[in-house]
NUTORGU-865134 format. One record per residue: residue number from 1; residue in one letter; x, y, z of N, C-alpha, C in turn. Coordinates in steps of 0.05 Angstrom, whole numbers, always signed. Example, Ala and Ser with C-alpha at 12.3 -4.5 7.8 and 13.67 -1.06 7.14 Angstrom:
 resi resn n_east n_north   n_up ca_east ca_north  ca_up c_east c_north   c_up
    1    A   +264    -114   +156    +246      -90   +156   +264     -66   +156
    2    S   +257     -45   +142    +273      -21   +143   +258      +1   +157
***
This chain:
 resi resn n_east n_north   n_up ca_east ca_north  ca_up c_east c_north   c_up
    1    M    -85    -633   +285     -86     -627   +258   -112    -634   +241
    2    G   -123    -655   +248    -147     -659   +249   -164    -634   +239
    3    R   -176    -614   +264    -193     -600   +264   -178    -570   +244
    4    R   -141    -569   +245    -144     -554   +227   -147    -549   +195
    5    L   -146    -577   +194    -149     -588   +164   -175    -591   +156
    6    A   -194    -593   +172    -230     -588   +166   -237    -560   +171
    7    G   -224    -549   +197    -224     -513   +187   -221    -503   +165
    8    W   -190    -509   +148    -183     -500   +123   -200    -512    +96
    9    R   -222    -531   +102    -233     -549    +88   -261    -527    +83
   10    A   -266    -516   +105    -296     -499   +105   -293    -472    +94
   11    L   -262    -470    +89    -266     -440    +76   -265    -446    +48
   12    G   -278    -423    +43    -280     -419     +3   -252    -415     +2
   13    W   -251    -415    -28    -221     -412    -38   -219    -386    -37
   14    G   -235    -359    -41    -222     -341    -39   -208    -334     -4
   15    D   -228    -344    +14    -214     -339    +39   -189    -359    +44
   16    R   -188    -378    +26    -161     -400    +35   -136    -388    +22
   17    W   -134    -370     -5    -119     -350    -17   -117    -322     -6
   18    R   -138    -313    +20    -130     -281    +40   -121    -294    +66
   19    L   -130    -328    +75    -110     -340    +90    -77    -331    +77
   20    L    -75    -348    +70     -41     -351    +58    -31    -329    +51
   21    A    -42    -302    +38     -37     -286    +40    -26    -270    +64
   22    C    -46    -275    +82     -44     -258   +108     -9    -276   +115
   23    M    -12    -303   +115     +17     -318   +131    +38    -307   +112
   24    A    +43    -300    +87     +62     -299    +77    +70    -270    +93
   25    A    +44    -250    +99     +49     -223    +98    +62    -210   +126
   26    L    +50    -235   +140     +64     -227   +168    +87    -230   +177
   27    P   +106    -248   +164    +131     -247   +175   +142    -222   +165
   28    L   +144    -219   +147    +139     -185   +132   +146    -164   +147
   29    L   +118    -166   +167    +108     -137   +176   +131    -150   +200
   30    H   +133    -165   +211    +154     -173   +240   +183    -168   +231
   31    A   +187    -172   +208    +215     -155   +202   +213    -124   +201
   32    S   +193    -117   +193    +187      -88   +184   +200     -77   +222
   33    L   +175     -92   +234    +173      -66   +260   +206     -74   +272
   34    A   +221    -102   +276    +247     -110   +281   +261     -88   +275
   35    T   +262     -79   +240    +285      -63   +229   +278     -44   +235
   36    L   +248     -29   +227    +248       +1   +228   +229     +11   +248
   37    G   +218      -7   +258    +198       -4   +292   +188      +8   +285
   38    Y   +155      +6   +294    +135      +25   +300   +120     +38   +274
   39    K   +137     +68   +286    +129      +92   +274   +141     +97   +229
   40    R   +161     +76   +234    +163      +79   +206   +145     +61   +194
   41    T   +149     +37   +200    +128      +14   +193    +96     +27   +190
   42    R    +83     +39   +201     +66      +54   +202    +73     +77   +178
   43    R    +89     +87   +174     +94     +101   +156    +88     +99   +125
   44    V   +109     +74   +129    +103      +52    +96    +82     +42    +97
   45    I    +64     +37   +111     +42      +21   +102    +19     +44    +95
   46    E    +21     +69   +107      +0      +83   +100    +13     +93    +72
   47    V    +47    +104    +62     +41     +116    +47    +33     +88    +15
   48    L    +44     +69    +22     +37      +48     +3     +6     +44     +0
   49    S    -12     +36    +13     -33      +40    +16    -61     +72    +17
   50    R    -44     +83     +6     -60     +112     -2    -77    +106    -11
   51    R   -103    +122     -9    -126     +124    -34   -128    +159    -29
   52    P   -138    +171    -55    -141     +194    -59   -170    +200    -36
   53    A   -195    +183    -43    -218     +191    -27   -226    +162    -22
   54    P   -228    +163    +11    -234     +138    +22   -270    +138    +16
   55    R   -279    +113    +20    -304     +107    +11   -319     +98    +38
   56    T   -341     +95    +41    -345      +92    +61   -359     +60    +68
   57    A   -358     +39    +81    -362      +14    +90   -397      +8    +90
   58    S   -399     -19    +66    -430      -21    +79   -430     -32    +88
   59    P   -453     -50   +106    -457      -77   +126   -444     -94   +115
   60    A   -444    -101    +75    -430     -129    +79   -395    -118    +69
   61    D   -384     -95    +71    -363      -94    +72   -341     -95    +95
   62    V   -365     -94   +112    -361      -92   +148   -355    -129   +158
   63    A   -379    -135   +143    -374     -166   +145   -345    -180   +130
   64    A   -340    -162   +107    -321     -180   +103   -292    -169   +113
   65    A   -298    -148   +122    -271     -141   +144   -271    -154   +162
   66    Q   -291    -168   +182    -295     -181   +201   -285    -206   +187
   67    R   -283    -218   +178    -269     -243   +158   -242    -244   +160
   68    L   -237    -217   +147    -205     -216   +139   -191    -207   +169
   69    A   -210    -199   +186    -192     -197   +213   -186    -230   +223
   70    R   -213    -238   +220    -210     -283   +235   -190    -295   +222
   71    L   -187    -282   +187    -166     -300   +173   -140    -292   +194
   72    A   -129    -258   +187    -107     -253   +204   -102    -262   +231
   73    A   -114    -262   +247    -120     -278   +272   -110    -308   +272
   74    I   -124    -325   +260    -103     -348   +247    -90    -356   +242
   75    A    -77    -333   +210     -51     -331   +211    -28    -320   +235
   76    G    -40    -307   +250     -23     -295   +272    -13    -326   +282
   77    R    -31    -344   +304     -40     -359   +315    -21    -390   +299
   78    Y    -21    -392   +268     -10     -423   +264     +2    -413   +236
   79    G     +8    -396   +233     +29     -384   +208    +60    -386   +215
   80    F    +72    -363   +210    +103     -373   +198   +115    -358   +226
   81    V    +96    -338   +226    +114     -319   +261    +84    -323   +274
   82    D    +94    -326   +304     +72     -315   +327    +70    -287   +325
   83    A    +47    -270   +309     +39     -259   +308    +28    -239   +330
   84    T    +32    -225   +337     +26     -212   +359     -8    -190   +349
   85    C    -18    -182   +372     -43     -160   +359    -40    -140   +334
   86    L     -9    -128   +342      -1     -104   +334     +3    -114   +302
   87    R    +15    -133   +296     +26     -145   +274    -10    -144   +260
   88    Q    -25    -166   +266     -42     -170   +253    -64    -144   +247
   89    S    -60    -130   +267     -73      -99   +267    -62     -82   +233
   90    L    -32     -82   +237     -24      -75   +219    -36     -88   +191
   91    L    -29    -108   +188     -42     -129   +165    -71    -115   +157
   92    L    -83    -114   +180    -111     -111   +168   -114     -86   +163
   93    Y   -102     -59   +178    -105      -34   +160    -93     -33   +139
   94    C    -69     -46   +137     -63      -47   +107    -79     -46    +87
   95    W    -88     -80    +94    -107      -84    +74   -131     -70    +64
   96    L   -148     -61    +84    -172      -46    +81   -161     -14    +76
   97    R   -140      -2    +86    -139      +19    +61   -134     +13    +33
   98    R   -113     -11    +21    -117      -17     -2   -142     -21    -20
   99    R   -163     -16     +0    -193      -34     -8   -201     -22    -18
  100    G   -192      +8     -2    -208      +38     -2   -226     +40    +14
  101    F   -215     +39    +41    -232      +45    +64   -216     +57    +73
  102    N   -220     +84   +100    -217      +85   +118   -215     +76   +157
  103    P   -200     +57   +153    -195      +39   +178   -183     +61   +196
  104    Q   -191     +56   +228    -178      +58   +238   -159     +49   +262
  105    L   -142     +48   +261    -112      +34   +274   -115     +44   +308
  106    Q   -123     +23   +323    -130      +43   +350   -101     +20   +364
  107    L    -89     +34   +394     -81      +28   +405    -91     +28   +436
  108    G    -87     +17   +454     -97      +18   +480    -94      -9   +500
  109    M   -116      -4   +516    -110      -22   +543   -135     -27   +559
  110    K   -141     -48   +569    -169      -55   +584   -167     -42   +606
  111    P   -189     -20   +618    -185       +3   +639   -190     -13   +665
  112    D   -173     -35   +673    -185      -44   +697   -158     -42   +709
  113    P   -159     -32   +735    -140      -17   +745   -124     -37   +777
  114    Q   -133     -69   +768    -123      -90   +787   -104    -107   +761
  115    A   -112    -108   +735     -96     -116   +715    -61    -112   +716
  116    T    -53    -124   +704     -20     -118   +698    -24    -104   +674
  117    F    -11     -88   +671      -9      -75   +634     -9     -86   +618
  118    G    -32     -96   +602     -38     -101   +575    -40     -93   +555
  119    A    -36     -82   +538     -34      -63   +513    -40     -84   +493
  120    H    -64     -68   +469     -73      -89   +465    -78     -68   +430
  121    A    -75     -74   +402     -75      -67   +379   -100     -73   +366
  122    W   -123     -58   +347    -146      -63   +339   -160     -42   +324
  123    V   -163     -59   +302    -172      -40   +276   -209     -41   +275
  124    E   -217      -8   +269    -244       -5   +270   -250      +5   +252
  125    L   -279      -2   +229    -283       +2   +212   -305     +17   +216
  126    D   -311     +37   +210    -338      +59   +205   -349     +51   +241
  127    C   -323     +65   +253    -331      +57   +288   -343     +38   +302
  128    Q   -334      +8   +283    -335      -19   +291   -312     -30   +292
  129    R   -314     -46   +323    -294      -70   +325   -290     -82   +303
  130    L   -279     -86   +291    -276     -120   +274   -272    -145   +286
  131    M   -264    -149   +314    -251     -176   +328   -266    -170   +357
  132    P   -292    -190   +359    -307     -194   +390   -284    -189   +412
  133    G   -265    -197   +407    -242     -190   +427   -227    -176   +441
  134    D   -237    -155   +412    -224     -131   +419   -248    -107   +429
  135    S   -265    -119   +446    -281     -100   +464   -274     -99   +492
  136    G   -276     -82   +507    -265      -77   +527   -238     -61   +532
  137    H   -226     -58   +509    -201      -45   +510   -212      -9   +502
  138    R   -199      +2   +518    -203      +33   +510   -179     +40   +501
  139    A   -181     +58   +467    -148      +70   +466   -141     +92   +476
  140    F   -117     +97   +475     -98     +111   +485   -104    +142   +476
  141    Q   -104    +160   +484    -114     +182   +473    -96    +199   +472
  142    R    -87    +210   +440     -61     +232   +439    -68    +260   +456
  143    P    -43    +279   +471     -52     +302   +472    -70    +315   +460
  144    G    -85    +337   +460    -100     +346   +455   -128    +335   +432
  145    D   -123    +312   +430    -166     +289   +438   -183    +294   +457
  146    T   -200    +301   +446    -220     +313   +457   -243    +285   +461
  147    H   -236    +268   +443    -266     +248   +454   -263    +234   +473
***
Protein backbone atom coordinates (compact mmCIF):
# COMPACT_ATOMS: atom_id res chain seq x y z
CA MET A 1 0.00 0.00 0.00
CA GLY A 2 2.88 2.36 0.77
CA ARG A 3 4.36 2.11 -2.73
CA ARG A 4 1.01 2.74 -4.33
CA LEU A 5 0.42 5.81 -2.18
CA ALA A 6 3.92 7.08 -2.97
CA GLY A 7 3.25 6.49 -6.68
CA TRP A 8 -0.02 8.43 -6.41
CA ARG A 9 1.71 11.31 -4.65
CA ALA A 10 4.43 11.39 -7.32
CA LEU A 11 1.82 12.06 -10.02
CA GLY A 12 0.88 15.60 -10.94
CA TRP A 13 -2.76 16.63 -10.59
CA GLY A 14 -3.39 16.26 -14.33
CA ASP A 15 -2.06 12.70 -14.34
CA ARG A 16 -4.09 11.88 -11.22
CA TRP A 17 -7.27 12.93 -13.01
CA ARG A 18 -6.28 11.00 -16.13
CA LEU A 19 -5.60 7.90 -14.02
CA LEU A 20 -9.01 8.19 -12.36
CA ALA A 21 -10.63 8.64 -15.80
CA CYS A 22 -8.86 5.48 -17.01
CA MET A 23 -10.05 3.58 -13.94
CA ALA A 24 -13.62 4.69 -14.62
CA ALA A 25 -13.52 3.95 -18.36
CA LEU A 26 -11.96 0.47 -18.26
CA PRO A 27 -15.02 -1.22 -16.67
CA LEU A 28 -17.18 0.38 -19.38
CA LEU A 29 -14.91 -1.04 -22.07
CA HIS A 30 -14.97 -4.40 -20.32
CA ALA A 31 -18.79 -4.39 -20.31
CA SER A 32 -18.93 -3.27 -23.94
CA LEU A 33 -16.61 -6.06 -25.08
CA ALA A 34 -18.66 -8.59 -23.09
CA THR A 35 -21.99 -7.46 -24.55
CA LEU A 36 -21.15 -6.11 -28.02
CA GLY A 37 -17.95 -7.94 -28.86
CA TYR A 38 -14.72 -6.53 -30.27
CA LYS A 39 -15.91 -5.42 -33.72
CA ARG A 40 -18.92 -3.44 -32.53
CA THR A 41 -17.04 -1.97 -29.56
CA ARG A 42 -14.31 -0.73 -31.87
CA ARG A 43 -16.90 0.66 -34.28
CA VAL A 44 -18.59 2.58 -31.42
CA ILE A 45 -15.23 3.97 -30.30
CA GLU A 46 -14.41 5.09 -33.83
CA VAL A 47 -17.78 6.79 -34.28
CA LEU A 48 -17.57 8.56 -30.90
CA SER A 49 -13.98 9.70 -31.49
CA ARG A 50 -14.19 10.67 -35.16
CA ARG A 51 -12.25 13.78 -36.15
CA PRO A 52 -12.40 15.37 -39.62
CA ALA A 53 -8.65 15.80 -40.16
CA PRO A 54 -6.22 14.03 -37.84
CA ARG A 55 -3.16 16.03 -36.85
CA THR A 56 0.44 14.90 -36.78
CA ALA A 57 1.88 14.22 -33.35
CA SER A 58 4.87 16.24 -32.20
CA PRO A 59 7.58 14.64 -30.02
CA ALA A 60 5.88 16.25 -27.01
CA ASP A 61 2.56 14.69 -28.08
CA VAL A 62 4.18 11.25 -28.35
CA ALA A 63 5.71 11.68 -24.87
CA ALA A 64 2.29 12.65 -23.48
CA ALA A 65 0.75 9.60 -25.20
CA GLN A 66 3.42 7.39 -23.60
CA ARG A 67 2.54 8.84 -20.17
CA LEU A 68 -1.13 8.15 -20.86
CA ALA A 69 -0.29 4.57 -21.90
CA ARG A 70 1.51 4.06 -18.58
CA LEU A 71 -1.51 5.45 -16.71
CA ALA A 72 -3.84 3.09 -18.62
CA ALA A 73 -1.55 0.18 -17.68
CA ILE A 74 -1.62 1.22 -14.01
CA ALA A 75 -5.41 1.49 -14.13
CA GLY A 76 -5.53 -1.93 -15.77
CA ARG A 77 -3.52 -3.49 -12.96
CA TYR A 78 -5.02 -1.71 -9.97
CA GLY A 79 -8.45 -0.53 -11.15
CA PHE A 80 -11.93 -1.93 -10.68
CA VAL A 81 -11.43 -4.63 -13.32
CA ASP A 82 -8.29 -6.52 -14.27
CA ALA A 83 -8.01 -4.98 -17.72
CA THR A 84 -6.16 -6.86 -20.41
CA CYS A 85 -3.91 -5.25 -23.00
CA LEU A 86 -6.88 -5.13 -25.39
CA ARG A 87 -8.98 -3.06 -23.01
CA GLN A 88 -6.07 -0.75 -22.20
CA SER A 89 -5.27 -0.35 -25.89
CA LEU A 90 -8.88 0.41 -26.83
CA LEU A 91 -8.98 3.06 -24.11
CA LEU A 92 -5.74 4.65 -25.30
CA TYR A 93 -6.85 4.42 -28.94
CA CYS A 94 -10.09 6.25 -28.15
CA TRP A 95 -8.38 8.89 -26.02
CA LEU A 96 -5.79 9.69 -28.70
CA ARG A 97 -8.43 9.85 -31.44
CA ARG A 98 -10.47 12.26 -29.32
CA ARG A 99 -7.36 14.45 -29.07
CA GLY A 100 -7.22 14.63 -32.85
CA PHE A 101 -4.48 12.10 -33.59
CA ASN A 102 -4.52 9.09 -35.89
CA PRO A 103 -3.28 6.23 -33.68
CA GLN A 104 -3.03 2.68 -34.96
CA LEU A 105 -4.54 -0.09 -32.88
CA GLN A 106 -2.46 -3.21 -33.50
CA LEU A 107 -3.27 -6.83 -32.73
CA GLY A 108 -0.53 -9.42 -32.98
CA MET A 109 1.76 -11.82 -31.19
CA LYS A 110 5.42 -12.58 -30.55
CA PRO A 111 6.96 -14.46 -33.45
CA ASP A 112 8.39 -17.25 -31.30
CA PRO A 113 7.58 -20.74 -32.63
CA GLN A 114 8.52 -22.32 -29.28
CA ALA A 115 6.12 -20.20 -27.23
CA THR A 116 2.46 -20.90 -26.65
CA PHE A 117 0.06 -18.65 -28.53
CA GLY A 118 0.03 -15.28 -26.83
CA ALA A 119 -1.91 -12.53 -28.56
CA HIS A 120 -1.23 -8.90 -27.67
CA ALA A 121 -2.80 -5.53 -28.41
CA TRP A 122 -0.97 -2.22 -28.51
CA VAL A 123 -1.25 1.30 -29.87
CA GLU A 124 1.19 3.09 -32.14
CA LEU A 125 1.30 6.82 -32.70
CA ASP A 126 3.26 8.00 -35.74
CA CYS A 127 4.75 4.47 -36.05
CA GLN A 128 6.02 4.53 -32.45
CA ARG A 129 4.88 1.92 -29.95
CA LEU A 130 3.80 3.67 -26.79
CA MET A 131 4.80 1.07 -24.20
CA PRO A 132 8.24 -0.58 -23.92
CA GLY A 133 6.58 -3.97 -23.31
CA ASP A 134 4.98 -3.81 -26.76
CA SER A 135 8.28 -4.32 -28.56
CA GLY A 136 8.95 -7.77 -29.97
CA HIS A 137 5.36 -8.30 -31.07
CA ARG A 138 4.45 -8.53 -34.72
CA ALA A 139 1.08 -7.26 -35.93
CA PHE A 140 -1.28 -9.65 -37.66
CA GLN A 141 -1.55 -8.92 -41.36
CA ARG A 142 -4.93 -8.48 -42.99
CA PRO A 143 -5.45 -10.23 -46.31
CA GLY A 144 -4.17 -7.93 -49.03
CA ASP A 145 -1.77 -5.99 -46.76
CA THR A 146 1.68 -5.67 -48.27
CA HIS A 147 3.50 -4.35 -45.15
